[in-house]
N, C-alpha and C positions, 0 to 999 in steps of 0.2 A: 504494500500500500504506500502511495506516495507521501501521505501525511506523516509517515514514520521516519522518513529519510532525514538524517541530520544535515543541516546546512551549516557551512562554516561562515560565521559572521564576517562581514567585510573588514571589520576592524580587528580581526584576530591576529593580523600580522603585527608583531611588536615593533616593527620598523615603519609602519604606516605613520606618516606625519613626522618622522624623525628629521632632524636637520640634514640638509644636503651640503655638498661642497660649495656649489655655486650660490645656494640660497643662504648659507650661514657660515660654514666652517672656514672657507677661504678668508672671510672677513675676520674671524676669530684669530687665525694665524697671522694675518697682516697686522692686526691691532696689538696682539700680545707677544708675538714670537719673532716676527721678521726683522726687528731691529738688530737681532743677533744671528738669527737662523736663516735669513734669506741668502741665497748664493751671491747676491750682489751687495750685501751689506758692507758699507765702507769700513766698519770696525765690528768684528764679530764678538768682541769682548771675551775671547777664549772659547767660544762655541766650537765644538768639533766640526771640521770641514764636511764630514759625512752626515751631519744632522742638519738638513735643510728641508724646508716645507714649501718648495717651489710649485708644487702641484698636488693634486689629490693622491696620485700614486705614491709620491714621496712621503706624504703625511701618513697615508694608510699603512705603508710599510713599517712605520715607526709607532703604530698604534699602542703597542704594549708599553714601550718606553714613555710615550706621551701620557698614558694613563697613570703610570707610576710617578712620573715627575710632576705632573700638573695636579692630578686629582688625589692620588694616594698619599704621596709624601709632601706635596705642596712646596717643592723646591724650585719650581719654574712657574712663571718667570721669577728671577731672583728677587725682584722688588715686590713681588706679590701683586695684589690689586685686582685679581680676577674676581668678578662678581659671581655670587653663588648661582644665579640663574645661568650664567655662561658656563660654569663648571658642570651644571646639570646637563645642559645642551651638548657640551663637549662629550660627556659620557655617553649620551644617546648617539651622537655621531660616531664615536669610536665603536660602539656596539654594532652599529649598522653599516659601517663603511666598507666592510669586506664582501 
């Protein structure tokens, strides 16, 4: 009987509505990270050369390190200042970016 078939709700995807690179994450990295982590940054302030967020693929490849540094340990950015709602959205983007 058709009435017994379970339907998957449209909002069952945990990444539905999550921030996207173009819609949010790129702006986050430009605002909070690129002063030191952009490949073209004039002074990287000691940031490792291999840690750059020039595009979605580069940032996604470092998702684990980003989560640890920014969300878990709060050591990045060094001066702090990341708003709580930005941290929450970053976590959502990291969860859904792969």
